[in-house]
N, C-alpha and C positions, 0 to 999 in steps of 0.2 A: 510460454508466457513467463515473464519475470514476476516473482512474488516477493513483496516487500517484507523483509525480516529485520527488525531493529532491536537494539538493546533497550532495556527499560528506560534508561535515561534519555536516549534520543527520542523514543516514542512519547514519553511524557512531555518533553520539550515541545515537540511539534503538535501534540494533541492540545496543549495549552494555548497554542496560537489559533486554534479553530474557533468556531462561533460559540462554544460553550461558555457559560459564566464561570468566573474564578471559583465561586462557591462550589459548583458541581465538580469541577476538576479536583479541588482540594479534597472533597469527600471521596472521590474515586481513588486519589493517591494514597489514602490510608491503607487500602488493600489492593495491590497490583493485580491480584487474580480477579477482582471485580471488574477491572477493565475488560476482561475476557467475556463479560456478560454481553458484549457487543456481538458475540457469536452465539448467543443463546438459541439453541434449537436450529441452527443453520441446517437446511436440508434442501429438499428438492421441490416435483409435481406428480389426456386422454386425448389423448387426442384433443385435449382441451388446453394445452399450454399450461405448464406448471400446475397440473391438477393434483388434487389429493387422490389417494388410491381409490376412495369410494367413487370418484368420478369415472375412473376406469371401469369400476364394477357397474356403474350405471350404464355405460356403453354396452357392457355385456348383458345387462338386463334388457336393453333394446334388442340385442341379438336373441335373447331368450324368448321374447315375445314372438319373434319371427322364426324361431327354430323349429321347423318341422322336418323330421328325419327323412320324410319323403315329401314329394310335392302334393299340393291339394288334389290334383287330378289322380295321382297314384293312391292317395289315401282312401278314395272311394272304392278301390279295388282290394283293400286289405282289411282284415278284421283285427289287426294288431292295435291295441289301445295304449300300451306302454311304450315310452320312448326314452332312451338313455343316451347321453353324449358326454364327452370330455372336451373341454376347450382350453387351449393355451393362448394367452395374449401377452404381448410385450409392447411397451412404448418407451422410446428413448428421447431425451431432450438435451439441447445444448445451447443454441443461439438465443440471445436475449432480444426481446422486442419491447419498445415503448410506444404504444399506439400501433401505427402501421410501420414504424421505422425500426430497423435492426440496430442494436447497439452492442459494442464489444464488452468483454469481461473487464478490460481496463477502464472503460467508461462507467461501469457499474461499481467497481471496487473503489472505495474511498481511500485516498493516500494522504495522510496528514502532512502538512507543510507543502504539498503540491496541489491538492484539490481543495476547493471550498465544499464543505459538507452541505448537501442538499437532500431533498426528499427522494431523489433519484439515484443516490449512491450510498453504499453501505460498507461497513468494516469487514463483513463476511459475505462471500458470494458463492452460492452453489454453481457448479460447472456441469459436468456430465452426470446425467440422471437416468436411472433405469427403473422401470416398474414392470412387474410381471404378475400375472394372475393365472392360477390353475383352477378351473371351475368344473364341478360335476353338476350336470343338469338332468333332472328326471321330469317327465311329463306324462300325464294320464288324460285320455280323452273321456271326459265325463259323459258327453253325448257326441253326436256327429258334428255339432256346431260349437261345442264348448270344451276347452282344454285347460287343465290345471297344471302349472309348471312350478318347479322349485329349483333353486340354485344355491350350491354351497361353494364359496370361493376360498382359496388360499392365496395370500398376497405376499410377495417378496419385493423389496425395493432397496436401492442403494444410491447414494449421492456423494460425489466428490465435491470438495470445497477448496477455495483459496481464501486467505484472510490476511489482515495486517497484525494479527495477534501473535506475539512471540510464542514459539513452541507449537503453534497451530497454523503455520503458513500454508500447509496443505494437509487435509485430513478427510476421512470418509465416515459416513454415518449410514447404518442400515437398520431395517426392521422387517419382521415377517410374522405371519400368523393368520388365523381365520379372519375373514372379512365379514361384512354384513350379509346375512342370509336373506334371500328374497323369495317371496311367494307371489305368483301372478296368475291371473286367469284371463283368457281371451275368448271372445265369442263372435261368431259370424252374425252380422246384422243384415246382410244382403248378399245373395249369391245367384249367379246365372250359370250357363253352361261354360263360359270362358272368363268369368270375372268373379271377384269376391271382395267384400268389405268386411273388415274386422275392427273391433275395439277391444281394448284391454285395460286392466287396472291391477295394481298390486300393492304389496306391502314389503318394505325393506326394513328388517329388524336390526336394532343396534347391537349386533353380536361382535362386531369388530372393535378392538381396543382403541381408546383415545387417550391412553395413559402410557404410551411407548416412551422409553427413556434411552439415552445414549450419552456417550462421552463427548461433550462439547467444551469449548474454552471457558465456559462459565465458572467452573469450579472442579476440584478433584471428584472423580466418581461420575455417576450418571445423573442427568437432569432431564426434565420434560422436553420432548422433541416438538418441533412445530407442526402446524396443521398438515402439511404435505407428507409427513412421515407417519401419521396415525393410520390405523388400519380400517377405520370405519367412520361414520358420521356422528355417532353418539345420539342420534335422534331417530324417531319413527318417521320414515319417509314414504311417499306415495307416488310411484311411477304410473303414468298414464300413457296410453298408446292408441293410435289409430292407423290403419293401413288399407291400401287398395292394391289389388293385383289383377293383372290382365294376362290371359294365356292365349298366345297366338300359335300358328303352326310352327314357325321357326324361332319365335322370340317370346319370352316372358318379360313383362315390365311392370313397374308399380311405383308407388309413392307412399311415404309414411311420415308421421310426426309423433313426437313424444314430449312429455313434460314431467319433470320430477319436482314434486312439492315437498319441501322439508318443513317440519313442524317444530315449534317450541325452541328451546335451547338445551344443549346437553349439559352434562355435569361440570364442564369447564367453561360454561357461560358463553358459548358461541353456537352459531348455526351455520352450516355450509350453505353456499348460495344455491338458489333454485336454478334449474337448468331446462333448456328447451332445444329441440332440434327439428329440422325439416329436411327430408331427402328424397331422392328418386333413384331408380336403378333400372338396368336393362341387362338381360341375360340371353345368350344365343343357345339354341337347343339343336343345332344342325348336326352335331356329332353325338353318338351314343356314349363314347368313352369319357367325355368331359363336357362341361357346360361353363364357358367363360362369361364374365360380365363386368360391368362398371357401375359405380355409384358416385353420386355427388351429394354432399351433406353440408348444410349450414347449421352451426351450433352456437348457442349463446349460453353463457354462464354468469351468474351474478356474483358480487363480492360476498365475503363472509359477513354475517350480521353478528355484532358483539365481538368479543375477543377473549383469548386466554391470556390473562394479565401476567402469568408467569413467564411469558415469552418477551416481555418488555425489559428494557434496561432503564436505570434511574437517570435519564438524560431528557428533561422535559421537551426540548426542541426536537430531538431525534430519538424517540423511544424504541425504534425498531432496528435491531442490529443486522438483519438480513432481509432480503426481499420476501422470503417465505414466512417471515414472522409478522409481516404487515397485512392485516386483513383487508386493506383497501387495494392491495397490489395483486389480487387474484381475481380472475374473471375476465370476460371479454368476448370477442366474436371470432369465429374461425370457419373457414370453408375447406372441406377435405375432399380429395379425389381418391377413390378406391378402385383397385382392380381385384377381382376375385375369380376363383374357379371352383366348381363343384364336380367331384369325381365319384360316380357310383362304383361301389365295390361289391364283392361277392356276398351272397346270402343276406341281402338287405342292408349291408353296411354302406356307409358313405363317408367321404372326407371333403372338407371345404376349407380353402385357404384364402386369405385376403391380405392385401398390402395397401396401406393408406399413407398419403402425405398431405400436409396442408398446402393449399395454393393461395390462401389469403388469411392474414392475421391482423387483428386489431385488438391489442391486449392492454388491460390495465397493467401498470408496471412501474419500473421495468420487471419483466416476467420472462422466465425461461420458456422457449418455444419447442414444440414437438418436432423431432427430426423425422420419425416415422412411427407407424403403428402396424403390427403384424399379428394375425390370429390364425389358429389352426383348430378346426373342430372335427372330431371323429365320433360317429354315432350309429345307432341302429334302432329298430323297433322289435318288440316282442309281445 
């Protein structure tokens, strides 16, 4: 992809021909570096299209609710009450969507003198995005019917960008650290010999940073990064969960739903969007060495409420320099198809791997879409 790189004089000449008022342009011309505000906090996104890292953590919370190191049937035969597991998850994003339509980087990148500036193009565009989570999970069976679970995540993320800002035609931003710690409890509400209903609720604590900074074109040194590069939500959030599982001779199958309620506003005056999902799964048990299966999930995520005003630029008509700084360009609907396999290991250990891709996207945007999501879990009981 060709990236536009212009001298200051050419850039200012073409920028003046855009829809901005002369007064705004003259103000910006006083300090050429302020033009680079158009890249303020450019960055990236769960499987949720350009999600914030806490969205990826919310997905792992869903897995946390369902994470039994052994099956329900096996649990009745063991006295082990402690469960420990490690999970690695990665999501990568690249292609942009506006609603249900795919759009190219060139269409999202605003080129002065060539394009008319609209609410759907920007001076800075995140391209390839990677989000990773390493999570330690501990669970304790309070009773035969109730389990308390905890999750400690460590988040790493990196985003490549293109832009029209001289000196920042291509650049990368990254952040890493501890994410939001979650405590959840689930309880059996109904059980028969071959089926079980569970409900769960939890608390996600704002331990992840929302003050991550990095070198953007805004000014020399580090500045506040956008929503998608922060490590947590900054609010006390409440995940809720319900599931049904059926155990047959050769097959297990089930369905589950979840909702994450975010409360209040964080210290930077915004609240991430609430989220909901509904899914079903099927697993074959015909072989003792491995148990393959498939899942289908519908996911919905709302826009951000409020905003971090430090991510704006002083252009009234177009205050957002990049898609990821626009609180109204996050959220949407997605359907994911997942293949997974569970492998029993020696001495009570197990491994489970899953690979997911979206098969339907309807995104607020333009918004970067997920390319794939992969997770690997290894655990045991003691």
